Backbone as numpy.savetxt, mean C-alpha at the origin, in Angstrom:
# Nx Ny Nz CAx CAy CAz Cx Cy Cz
-14.49 -26.11 32.80 -15.32 -24.92 32.80 -14.45 -23.67 32.80
-14.98 -22.59 32.19 -14.27 -21.33 32.17 -14.37 -20.64 33.53
-13.26 -20.03 33.95 -13.28 -19.22 35.17 -13.94 -17.88 34.85
-14.40 -17.15 35.90 -14.98 -15.82 35.65 -14.03 -14.91 34.87
-12.74 -14.99 35.17 -11.78 -14.14 34.46 -11.72 -14.49 32.98
-11.78 -15.81 32.68 -11.75 -16.24 31.29 -12.98 -15.74 30.55
-14.14 -15.80 31.19 -15.37 -15.32 30.57 -15.28 -13.82 30.29
-14.68 -13.07 31.22 -14.51 -11.64 31.02 -13.57 -11.34 29.85
-12.52 -12.16 29.73 -11.58 -11.97 28.63 -12.25 -12.23 27.28
-13.06 -13.30 27.23 -13.77 -13.60 25.98 -14.73 -12.47 25.61
-15.40 -11.93 26.63 -16.31 -10.82 26.39 -15.54 -9.59 25.91
-14.40 -9.32 26.56 -13.60 -8.15 26.18 -13.03 -8.31 24.77
-12.66 -9.53 24.39 -12.12 -9.76 23.05 -13.12 -9.39 21.97
-14.41 -9.57 22.27 -15.45 -9.27 21.29 -15.93 -7.82 21.35
-15.58 -7.11 22.43 -16.12 -5.76 22.61 -15.05 -4.68 22.59
-13.78 -5.03 22.75 -12.73 -4.03 22.85 -12.70 -3.15 21.61
-12.52 -1.86 21.81 -12.51 -0.91 20.70 -11.18 -0.99 19.95
-11.26 -1.04 18.64 -10.07 -1.15 17.80 -9.66 0.24 17.34
-8.39 0.54 17.40 -7.87 1.86 17.06 -8.24 2.25 15.64
-8.69 3.51 15.48 -9.00 4.03 14.15 -7.74 4.28 13.33
-6.57 4.22 13.97 -5.31 4.37 13.23 -5.02 3.15 12.37
-5.70 2.04 12.65 -5.50 0.82 11.85 -6.44 0.89 10.66
-5.88 1.15 9.49 -6.69 1.36 8.29 -6.34 0.42 7.14
-5.36 -0.46 7.35 -4.94 -1.37 6.27 -4.29 -2.61 6.86
-4.52 -3.79 6.25 -3.85 -5.01 6.75 -2.33 -4.92 6.67
-1.82 -4.09 5.76 -0.36 -3.98 5.63 0.27 -3.34 6.86
-0.52 -2.68 7.70 0.00 -2.10 8.94 0.22 -3.15 10.02
-0.43 -4.30 9.90 -0.39 -5.32 10.95 0.81 -6.23 10.73
1.65 -6.34 11.76 2.88 -7.11 11.64 3.09 -7.95 12.89
4.02 -8.91 12.76 4.56 -9.66 13.89 5.99 -9.19 14.10
6.27 -8.71 15.29 7.62 -8.26 15.62 8.40 -9.43 16.19
9.50 -9.78 15.51 10.34 -10.90 15.93 11.47 -10.39 16.82
11.60 -10.98 17.99 12.73 -10.64 18.86 13.41 -11.92 19.32
14.70 -11.82 19.51 15.48 -12.98 19.94 15.47 -13.06 21.47
15.01 -14.20 21.97 14.95 -14.40 23.41 16.26 -14.98 23.92
16.54 -14.77 25.19 17.72 -15.38 25.80 17.53 -16.87 25.99
16.29 -17.30 25.93 15.99 -18.72 26.07 16.54 -19.48 24.87
17.27 -20.55 25.11 17.86 -21.34 24.03 16.97 -22.50 23.61
15.75 -22.57 24.15 14.84 -23.66 23.82 14.10 -23.41 22.52
12.94 -24.07 22.37 12.18 -23.97 21.12 11.60 -22.58 20.88
11.50 -21.75 21.93 10.95 -20.41 21.79 12.06 -19.36 21.79
13.14 -19.67 21.09 14.26 -18.74 21.03 13.86 -17.44 20.32
13.03 -17.55 19.28 12.50 -16.39 18.59 11.06 -16.17 19.06
10.80 -15.01 19.63 9.47 -14.70 20.14 8.77 -13.73 19.20
7.45 -13.84 19.14 6.63 -13.00 18.28 5.74 -12.08 19.12
5.56 -10.86 18.64 4.64 -9.93 19.28 3.79 -9.29 18.19
2.46 -9.35 18.31 1.62 -8.65 17.33 1.73 -7.15 17.53
1.70 -6.40 16.43 1.84 -4.95 16.53 1.26 -4.27 15.31
1.17 -2.97 15.36 0.78 -2.18 14.20 1.93 -1.24 13.85
2.12 -0.99 12.56 3.13 -0.03 12.11 2.48 1.34 12.02
3.11 2.33 12.63 2.57 3.67 12.61 2.70 4.28 11.22
1.72 5.10 10.83 1.82 5.83 9.58 2.98 6.81 9.62
3.37 7.34 8.44 4.57 8.17 8.36 4.47 9.41 9.24
3.33 10.09 9.24 3.19 11.29 10.05 3.26 10.97 11.54
2.52 9.94 11.96 2.51 9.56 13.38 3.88 9.10 13.82
4.59 8.36 12.94 5.92 7.85 13.28 6.93 9.00 13.43
6.89 9.94 12.48 7.82 11.08 12.56 7.57 11.91 13.81
6.30 12.12 14.15 5.98 12.86 15.36 6.51 12.15 16.60
6.38 10.81 16.62 6.86 10.05 17.78 8.38 10.18 17.92
9.11 10.01 16.81 10.57 10.07 16.86 11.04 11.46 17.29
10.42 12.49 16.72 10.82 13.85 17.08 10.53 14.15 18.54
9.41 13.63 19.03 9.06 13.86 20.43 10.04 13.14 21.36
10.37 11.89 21.02 11.28 11.13 21.88 12.69 11.71 21.87
13.12 12.23 20.73 14.49 12.77 20.63 14.53 14.28 20.78
13.34 14.87 21.08 13.23 16.33 21.22 13.69 17.04 19.96
13.33 16.44 18.82 13.62 17.06 17.53 15.02 16.87 17.02
15.86 16.08 17.71 17.26 15.94 17.31 17.47 14.82 16.31
16.51 13.90 16.17 16.72 12.75 15.30 15.55 12.59 14.33
15.80 11.83 13.27 14.76 11.47 12.30 14.71 9.95 12.17
13.59 9.47 11.65 13.42 8.03 11.48 14.37 7.52 10.42
15.11 6.45 10.74 16.06 5.87 9.80 15.39 5.31 8.56
16.17 5.17 7.50 15.63 4.75 6.20 15.00 3.36 6.25
15.59 2.45 7.00 15.10 1.07 7.04 14.48 0.73 8.40
13.89 1.71 9.03 13.28 1.51 10.33 11.79 1.85 10.29
11.06 1.25 11.22 9.64 1.53 11.40 9.37 1.78 12.88
8.33 2.57 13.15 7.85 2.73 14.53 6.62 1.85 14.68
6.61 1.02 15.71 5.49 0.10 15.93 4.89 0.33 17.32
3.65 -0.10 17.47 3.02 -0.18 18.78 2.59 -1.63 18.99
3.12 -2.26 20.02 2.79 -3.67 20.29 1.39 -3.78 20.88
0.69 -4.86 20.51 -0.61 -5.14 21.10 -0.38 -5.89 22.42
-0.88 -5.33 23.50 -0.73 -5.94 24.82 -2.13 -6.31 25.33
-2.62 -7.46 24.85 -3.97 -7.88 25.20 -4.04 -8.23 26.70
-5.08 -7.81 27.45 -6.27 -7.10 26.96 -6.18 -5.58 27.05
-5.06 -5.04 27.56 -4.93 -3.58 27.69 -4.23 -3.02 26.46
-4.98 -2.96 25.35 -4.39 -2.63 24.05 -3.80 -1.23 24.03
-4.48 -0.27 24.67 -4.02 1.13 24.62 -2.67 1.32 25.30
-2.24 0.36 26.12 -0.98 0.50 26.85 0.20 -0.18 26.17
0.04 -0.56 24.91 1.12 -1.24 24.20 2.34 -0.35 24.02
3.53 -0.95 24.14 4.78 -0.19 24.02 5.02 0.27 22.59
5.63 1.46 22.45 6.08 1.98 21.16 7.57 1.68 21.02
7.95 1.18 19.85 9.35 0.82 19.61 9.76 1.24 18.21
11.04 1.57 18.05 11.63 1.79 16.72 12.42 0.54 16.37
12.01 -0.14 15.28 12.62 -1.43 14.94 13.03 -1.44 13.47
13.86 -2.39 13.11 14.29 -2.54 11.72 13.24 -3.30 10.91
13.16 -2.95 9.62 12.15 -3.54 8.72 12.18 -5.06 8.72
13.39 -5.63 8.68 13.50 -7.08 8.48 13.04 -7.89 9.70
12.74 -7.21 10.81 12.25 -7.90 12.00 10.73 -8.01 12.02
10.06 -7.52 10.99 8.60 -7.50 10.94 8.08 -8.50 9.91
7.09 -9.31 10.33 6.45 -10.30 9.47 5.01 -9.86 9.23
4.53 -9.88 7.99 3.14 -9.48 7.73 2.13 -10.41 8.38
0.98 -9.86 8.75 -0.11 -10.67 9.28 -0.68 -11.59 8.19
-0.67 -11.13 6.95 -1.32 -11.87 5.88 -0.29 -12.50 4.95
-0.74 -13.48 4.20 0.10 -14.08 3.17 -0.75 -14.33 1.93
-0.07 -14.57 0.80 -0.74 -14.70 -0.48 -1.01 -16.17 -0.79
-2.29 -16.50 -0.97 -2.70 -17.86 -1.34 -3.45 -17.79 -2.66
-2.80 -18.30 -3.72 -3.41 -18.31 -5.07 -3.87 -16.92 -5.47
-3.03 -15.92 -5.19 -3.34 -14.56 -5.60 -4.26 -13.81 -4.67
-4.65 -14.42 -3.55 -5.56 -13.79 -2.59 -4.83 -13.60 -1.26
-4.89 -12.37 -0.73 -4.27 -12.08 0.56 -5.20 -12.55 1.69
-4.66 -13.41 2.56 -5.45 -13.94 3.67 -4.65 -13.87 4.97
-5.37 -13.93 6.08 -4.73 -13.94 7.39 -3.89 -15.21 7.53
-2.66 -15.06 8.01 -1.75 -16.20 8.15 -2.00 -16.89 9.50
-2.88 -17.90 9.48 -3.25 -18.60 10.72 -2.07 -19.38 11.31
-1.15 -19.80 10.46 -0.01 -20.58 10.95 0.84 -19.77 11.93
1.05 -18.49 11.61 1.85 -17.64 12.51 1.07 -17.34 13.78
-0.25 -17.13 13.66 -1.07 -16.90 14.86 -1.00 -18.10 15.80
-1.12 -19.30 15.24 -1.05 -20.52 16.07 0.30 -20.63 16.77
1.36 -20.28 16.05 2.69 -20.32 16.66 2.77 -19.33 17.83
2.21 -18.14 17.64 2.21 -17.14 18.70 1.41 -17.60 19.91
0.24 -18.21 19.67 -0.59 -18.66 20.79 0.07 -19.81 21.55
0.79 -20.68 20.84 1.55 -21.74 21.53 2.63 -21.11 22.41
3.24 -20.05 21.91 4.23 -19.32 22.70 3.61 -18.76 23.97
2.37 -18.23 23.86 1.69 -17.66 25.02 1.37 -18.75 26.05
0.94 -19.91 25.59 0.65 -21.02 26.51 1.92 -21.46 27.21
3.03 -21.52 26.47 4.32 -21.91 27.06 4.73 -20.93 28.16
4.31 -19.67 28.04 4.66 -18.66 29.04 3.66 -18.61 30.19
2.68 -19.52 30.19 1.78 -19.61 31.33 0.37 -19.11 31.11
0.03 -18.65 29.90 -1.33 -18.19 29.63 -2.26 -19.40 29.50
-3.51 -19.25 29.95 -4.47 -20.34 29.83 -4.96 -20.44 28.39
-5.51 -21.62 28.04 -6.03 -21.81 26.70 -7.19 -20.86 26.40
-8.03 -20.62 27.41 -9.14 -19.71 27.21 -8.65 -18.28 26.98
-7.58 -17.92 27.65 -7.01 -16.59 27.47 -6.45 -16.44 26.05
-5.75 -17.47 25.59 -5.18 -17.40 24.24 -6.28 -17.44 23.18
-7.36 -18.16 23.46 -8.48 -18.18 22.52 -9.11 -16.80 22.42
-9.21 -16.10 23.56 -9.73 -14.74 23.54 -8.83 -13.83 22.72
-7.52 -14.02 22.84 -6.60 -13.21 22.06 -6.70 -13.52 20.57
-6.95 -14.79 20.23 -7.15 -15.16 18.83 -8.36 -14.41 18.25
-9.45 -14.36 19.03 -10.65 -13.65 18.59 -10.35 -12.18 18.35
-9.60 -11.58 19.29 -9.27 -10.17 19.16 -8.42 -9.90 17.91
-7.38 -10.71 17.69 -6.50 -10.50 16.54 -7.26 -10.66 15.23
-8.19 -11.62 15.19 -9.02 -11.79 13.99 -9.90 -10.57 13.77
-10.44 -9.99 14.85 -11.26 -8.78 14.73 -10.43 -7.61 14.21
-9.20 -7.48 14.70 -8.32 -6.41 14.25 -8.05 -6.53 12.75
-7.76 -7.75 12.30 -7.49 -7.97 10.88 -8.72 -7.67 10.03
-9.88 -8.15 10.44 -11.12 -7.90 9.69 -11.41 -6.40 9.63
-11.16 -5.70 10.75 -11.36 -4.25 10.78 -10.44 -3.56 9.77
-9.18 -3.99 9.70 -8.22 -3.39 8.78 -8.63 -3.62 7.32
-9.07 -4.84 7.02 -9.51 -5.16 5.65 -10.70 -4.30 5.26
-11.68 -4.21 6.15 -12.88 -3.42 5.86 -12.54 -1.94 5.70
-11.68 -1.41 6.57 -11.30 -0.01 6.48 -10.62 0.30 5.15
-9.72 -0.58 4.72 -9.02 -0.35 3.45 -9.98 -0.46 2.27
-10.87 -1.45 2.30 -11.84 -1.62 1.22 -12.77 -0.42 1.12
-13.27 0.04 2.26 -14.17 1.20 2.27 -13.45 2.45 1.79
-12.21 2.64 2.23 -11.46 3.82 1.84 -11.19 3.84 0.34
-10.76 2.70 -0.21 -10.47 2.63 -1.64 -11.73 2.88 -2.47
-12.86 2.34 -2.02 -14.11 2.56 -2.74 -14.51 4.03 -2.71
-14.36 4.67 -1.53 -14.69 6.08 -1.40 -13.76 6.94 -2.24
-12.46 6.61 -2.24 -11.49 7.37 -3.00 -11.78 7.29 -4.50
-12.10 6.09 -4.98 -12.41 5.92 -6.40 -13.68 6.68 -6.76
-14.66 6.68 -5.87 -15.90 7.41 -6.11 -15.62 8.91 -6.23
-14.81 9.44 -5.31 -14.50 10.86 -5.34 -13.69 11.23 -6.57
-12.77 10.35 -6.98 -11.99 10.62 -8.18 -12.88 10.64 -9.42
-13.82 9.72 -9.48 -14.74 9.71 -10.62 -15.60 10.97 -10.65
-16.05 11.40 -9.47 -16.86 12.62 -9.42 -16.03 13.83 -9.80
-14.77 13.85 -9.38 -13.90 14.99 -9.68 -13.61 15.09 -11.17
-13.40 13.95 -11.81 -13.05 13.94 -13.24 -14.27 13.88 -14.15
-15.45 13.84 -13.58 -16.65 13.70 -14.40 -17.09 15.07 -14.90
-16.57 15.43 -16.08 -16.94 16.71 -16.69 -18.09 16.59 -17.67
-18.64 15.39 -17.83 -19.71 15.16 -18.80 -20.87 14.46 -18.11
-21.66 15.20 -17.30 -22.78 14.56 -16.60 -23.77 13.94 -17.55
-24.30 12.77 -17.13 -25.30 12.03 -17.90 -24.79 11.54 -19.24
-23.47 11.63 -19.45 -22.91 11.10 -20.69 -23.27 11.93 -21.91
-23.65 13.24 -21.74 -24.09 14.05 -22.87 -22.97 14.26 -23.87
-21.71 14.40 -23.37 -20.59 14.62 -24.26 -20.37 13.42 -25.17
-20.46 12.23 -24.58 -20.28 11.02 -25.37 -21.38 10.88 -26.40
-22.63 11.23 -26.03 -23.73 11.10 -26.97 -23.57 12.06 -28.13
-23.09 13.31 -27.84 -22.89 14.27 -28.90 -21.84 13.79 -29.88
-20.78 13.18 -29.36 -19.74 12.66 -30.24 -20.26 11.55 -31.12
-21.06 10.67 -30.52 -21.59 9.57 -31.30 -22.51 10.07 -32.41
-23.32 11.12 -32.14 -24.22 11.64 -33.14 -23.45 12.32 -34.26
-22.34 13.00 -33.92 -21.60 13.74 -34.93 -20.77 12.84 -35.82
-20.62 11.55 -35.46 -19.82 10.64 -36.26 -20.69 9.57 -36.91
-21.96 9.90 -37.18 -22.85 8.94 -37.81 -22.50 8.73 -39.27
-23.13 7.76 -39.91 -22.84 7.44 -41.30 -23.46 8.44 -42.27
-24.51 9.17 -41.82 -25.20 10.08 -42.70 -24.29 11.24 -43.08
-24.23 11.55 -44.37 -23.44 12.68 -44.84 -21.97 12.37 -44.97
-21.55 11.16 -44.70 -20.13 10.82 -44.82 -19.78 10.58 -46.26
-18.63 11.18 -46.70 -18.19 11.02 -48.08 -17.08 10.01 -48.22
-16.65 9.41 -47.06 -15.56 8.45 -47.13 -16.11 7.05 -47.25
-15.48 6.27 -48.05 -15.85 4.86 -48.17 -15.23 4.08 -47.04
-15.72 2.86 -46.81 -15.17 2.03 -45.74 -13.70 1.72 -45.98
-13.32 1.51 -47.24 -11.93 1.17 -47.54 -11.02 2.34 -47.22
-11.46 3.58 -47.50 -10.65 4.76 -47.19 -10.47 4.91 -45.69
-11.55 4.67 -44.92 -11.46 4.75 -43.46 -10.49 3.70 -42.92
-10.55 2.49 -43.49 -9.66 1.44 -43.04 -8.21 1.80 -43.29
-7.93 2.42 -44.49 -6.56 2.82 -44.81 -6.05 3.88 -43.84
-6.92 4.85 -43.54 -6.52 5.90 -42.61 -6.26 5.33 -41.22
-7.14 4.40 -40.77 -6.96 3.81 -39.45 -5.67 3.00 -39.38
-5.32 2.32 -40.48 -4.08 1.55 -40.51 -2.88 2.47 -40.38
-2.94 3.65 -41.08 -1.84 4.61 -40.97 -1.70 5.11 -39.55
-2.83 5.40 -38.89 -2.79 5.88 -37.51 -2.19 4.84 -36.59
-2.61 3.57 -36.79 -2.10 2.49 -35.95 -0.60 2.34 -36.10
-0.09 2.45 -37.36 1.33 2.30 -37.58 2.11 3.44 -36.93
1.54 4.67 -37.00 2.21 5.80 -36.36 2.30 5.60 -34.86
1.22 5.06 -34.25 1.23 4.83 -32.81 2.24 3.77 -32.43
2.38 2.74 -33.27 3.34 1.68 -32.98 4.77 2.18 -33.11
5.01 3.10 -34.05 6.36 3.58 -34.27 6.79 4.60 -33.24
5.82 5.26 -32.56 6.17 6.28 -31.57 6.73 5.63 -30.32
7.97 5.96 -29.92 8.54 5.35 -28.71 7.92 5.93 -27.47
8.05 5.19 -26.35 7.55 5.70 -25.08 8.60 6.61 -24.47
8.42 7.91 -24.63 9.33 8.90 -24.07 8.59 10.21 -24.00
9.12 11.13 -23.26 8.51 12.44 -23.16 9.23 13.46 -24.03
10.17 13.03 -24.85 10.86 13.93 -25.76 11.11 13.20 -27.07
10.08 13.11 -27.91 10.19 12.29 -29.12 10.55 13.13 -30.34
10.64 14.45 -30.20 11.01 15.32 -31.32 12.34 15.97 -31.00
13.38 15.62 -31.72 14.68 16.22 -31.50 15.49 16.14 -32.79
16.46 17.03 -32.91 17.37 17.04 -34.05 18.57 16.18 -33.70
18.80 15.07 -34.43 19.92 14.18 -34.07 21.27 14.87 -34.19
21.36 15.98 -35.00 22.63 16.69 -35.14 22.83 17.75 -34.05
21.77 18.02 -33.33 21.85 19.04 -32.27 21.12 18.54 -31.04
21.57 17.40 -30.54 20.91 16.78 -29.38 21.57 17.29 -28.11
20.86 18.03 -27.26 21.49 18.63 -26.08 21.87 17.59 -25.05
22.83 17.95 -24.24 23.22 17.09 -23.13 22.11 17.06 -22.09
21.77 15.87 -21.62 20.70 15.73 -20.64 21.22 16.16 -19.27
20.59 17.16 -18.71 21.04 17.68 -17.41 20.09 17.33 -16.29
18.91 16.79 -16.61 17.97 16.41 -15.57 17.13 15.24 -16.05
16.55 14.54 -15.12 15.74 13.38 -15.45 14.36 13.81 -15.91
13.73 12.96 -16.72 12.36 13.23 -17.16 11.41 13.10 -15.98
10.34 13.86 -16.04 9.37 13.86 -14.95 8.06 13.24 -15.39
7.45 12.49 -14.50 6.10 11.98 -14.69 5.32 12.33 -13.43
4.17 12.94 -13.60 3.40 13.33 -12.40 2.87 12.10 -11.67
2.98 12.11 -10.34 2.41 11.06 -9.51 1.14 11.63 -8.89
0.03 10.93 -9.09 -1.26 11.42 -8.63 -1.91 10.41 -7.69
-2.79 10.93 -6.84 -3.57 10.05 -5.96 -4.38 9.07 -6.80
-4.30 7.79 -6.44 -5.02 6.76 -7.17 -4.14 5.96 -8.10
-2.96 6.52 -8.49 -2.04 5.77 -9.35 -1.54 4.52 -8.63
-1.29 3.46 -9.39 -0.70 2.24 -8.84 0.76 2.17 -9.26
1.63 2.00 -8.27 3.07 1.99 -8.50 3.66 0.61 -8.29
4.76 0.39 -8.97 5.55 -0.83 -8.76 6.96 -0.37 -8.39
7.55 -1.04 -7.39 8.88 -0.65 -6.94 9.50 -1.82 -6.21
10.79 -1.70 -5.94 11.51 -2.71 -5.17 11.75 -2.18 -3.76
11.33 -2.96 -2.77 11.51 -2.58 -1.37 13.00 -2.31 -1.11
13.34 -1.20 -0.46 14.75 -0.85 -0.23 15.52 -1.91 0.54
14.80 -2.81 1.23 15.47 -3.84 2.01 16.14 -4.88 1.09
15.67 -4.96 -0.18 16.20 -5.93 -1.12 17.01 -5.21 -2.21
17.86 -5.98 -2.88 18.60 -5.45 -4.01 17.62 -5.24 -5.18
17.77 -4.13 -5.89 16.89 -3.86 -7.03 16.96 -5.01 -8.02
15.82 -5.52 -8.43 15.75 -6.65 -9.33 15.43 -7.96 -8.64
15.58 -7.99 -7.30 15.25 -9.19 -6.54 13.73 -9.32 -6.46
13.19 -10.40 -7.01 11.73 -10.57 -7.08 11.09 -10.57 -5.69
11.83 -10.95 -4.67 11.26 -10.97 -3.32 10.91 -9.57 -2.83
11.57 -8.57 -3.38 11.33 -7.20 -2.95 10.36 -6.42 -3.81
9.83 -7.06 -4.87 8.92 -6.35 -5.78 7.60 -6.08 -5.07
7.16 -4.84 -5.10 5.94 -4.42 -4.42 5.04 -3.66 -5.40
3.74 -3.69 -5.11 2.78 -2.85 -5.81 1.89 -2.19 -4.77
1.58 -0.91 -4.95 0.74 -0.20 -3.99 0.09 0.99 -4.69
-1.03 1.44 -4.14 -1.73 2.62 -4.64 -1.26 3.86 -3.88
-1.24 4.98 -4.57 -0.87 6.25 -3.96 -2.10 6.82 -3.26
-1.99 7.05 -1.95 -3.11 7.61 -1.18 -3.00 9.13 -1.06
-1.76 9.66 -1.00 -1.58 11.10 -0.99 -0.17 11.43 -1.44
0.01 12.67 -1.92 1.30 13.13 -2.44 1.61 14.48 -1.82
2.81 14.60 -1.26 3.27 15.88 -0.70 4.76 16.03 -1.04
5.09 16.71 -2.15 6.50 16.82 -2.58 7.40 17.47 -1.54
6.83 18.27 -0.62 7.66 18.97 0.37 8.00 18.10 1.57
7.30 16.97 1.71 7.53 16.09 2.86 8.75 15.22 2.60
9.46 14.85 3.67 10.60 13.96 3.52 10.17 12.57 3.08
8.93 12.21 3.38 8.31 10.99 2.83 7.19 11.47 1.91
7.46 11.70 0.62 6.50 12.39 -0.25 5.24 11.61 -0.57
5.30 10.27 -0.48 4.15 9.46 -0.86 3.59 8.71 0.34
2.27 8.66 0.44 1.59 7.78 1.38 0.99 6.65 0.55
1.43 5.41 0.81 1.04 4.26 0.01 0.04 3.38 0.74
-0.74 2.64 -0.04 -1.79 1.81 0.54 -1.25 0.67 1.38
0.02 0.25 1.14 0.58 -0.84 1.94 1.33 -0.36 3.17
1.32 0.97 3.41 1.92 1.51 4.62 3.43 1.68 4.58
4.09 1.31 3.48 5.54 1.43 3.41 5.95 2.88 3.15
7.08 3.28 3.74 7.63 4.61 3.54 8.81 4.51 2.58
8.78 5.28 1.50 9.84 5.22 0.50 10.65 6.51 0.50
11.99 6.41 0.54 12.82 7.60 0.38 12.60 8.21 -1.00
12.87 9.51 -1.12 12.57 10.20 -2.38 13.46 9.76 -3.54
14.59 9.08 -3.24 15.46 8.64 -4.34 15.14 7.23 -4.83
14.15 6.58 -4.23 13.76 5.25 -4.68 13.06 5.36 -6.04
13.37 4.44 -6.94 12.75 4.46 -8.26 11.43 3.69 -8.23
10.41 4.28 -8.82 9.08 3.66 -8.90 8.61 3.69 -10.35
7.69 2.81 -10.66 7.12 2.75 -12.01 5.60 2.79 -11.92
4.97 3.67 -12.69 3.52 3.73 -12.72 3.01 2.61 -13.63
2.26 1.67 -13.07 1.74 0.56 -13.87 0.27 0.76 -14.23
-0.44 1.54 -13.40 -1.82 1.92 -13.71 -2.02 3.35 -13.24
-2.73 4.15 -14.04 -2.92 5.56 -13.71 -4.39 5.92 -13.79
-4.75 6.98 -13.08 -6.12 7.49 -13.12 -6.31 8.34 -14.36
-7.30 8.00 -15.17 -7.63 8.77 -16.37 -9.14 8.85 -16.48
-9.68 10.07 -16.40 -11.12 10.27 -16.44 -11.84 9.44 -15.39
-11.23 9.37 -14.21 -11.87 8.66 -13.11 -11.73 7.15 -13.16
-10.98 6.61 -14.15 -10.81 5.17 -14.27 -9.34 4.81 -14.17
-9.06 3.65 -13.61 -7.70 3.13 -13.58 -7.41 2.41 -14.88
-6.38 2.86 -15.60 -6.01 2.22 -16.86 -4.55 1.80 -16.82
-4.21 0.77 -17.58 -2.83 0.29 -17.63 -1.93 1.37 -18.22
-0.69 1.40 -17.74 0.25 2.43 -18.18 1.63 1.79 -18.38
2.25 1.97 -19.55 3.57 1.35 -19.80 4.68 2.19 -19.20
4.73 2.24 -17.88 5.67 3.12 -17.21 7.10 2.62 -17.23
8.00 3.49 -16.79 9.40 3.14 -16.63 9.81 3.54 -15.22
10.86 2.92 -14.71 11.31 3.23 -13.36 12.02 4.58 -13.33
11.54 5.46 -12.44 12.15 6.77 -12.24 12.20 7.08 -10.75
13.17 7.89 -10.31 13.17 8.31 -8.89 11.90 9.10 -8.56
11.45 9.01 -7.31 10.25 9.75 -6.90 10.46 11.24 -7.10
11.66 11.73 -6.77 11.97 13.15 -6.99 13.13 13.27 -7.95
């Protein structure tokens, strides 16, 4: 039978308020620390959340009284201390010590139950009751579900606002006018002539290289003094290599959506996966917002700034 304390823990696991700072599953991590114990629990796990760039920078500046900045390969985390979640410790840790809550199964991101089970076995080994660990399992599952829902709702709202912002043709009147003006009535071109013109257009498009400077005199080609620029906009999907890995290492390849852009910030991009990228990291736009829709884009890798 459950003790009164166990029943209270189960109730608290289902009712405890989840922080509104948790807005994406990519924020949820397992912090790995090396224990002095040489037994089977030499590596211990702690569930935590990764602070967003603004919150992390504020924490570091406050702790160092403005004398230090967050390192390039470091994150600020808050550990979950069940059942007193609000009292979790804040720590500055290295990227490679963090394990994601979720893993990819056949192209679908899911909660990694194997790591949770390992963590709960660790808790039992340290003297926690099975009912206590079961309550913690319920809580961690609620946190993950909350993060997934928050990210899904945010992305849907963002896409809706982008469509409304770019919608310059209410009720599709512009499209209808175009369709009416290109009807067959009054056309003096034969089908064969239209086909020939379309073929010429297609060939010109195929011959045009992907560059932002396609008109130049080969005898007077200036020395390149700066890199080409491509605007990064909210809603664009980027591809990049995590700084923790060597560029080209498939293990470090990431994709994320741009949530906000601030060129004046030391971390200019806020990404959907919560990662902070230095301004010299090269990114490639693989999908871009056009008329409120995400379309494929044949991007190239360029530094953020």
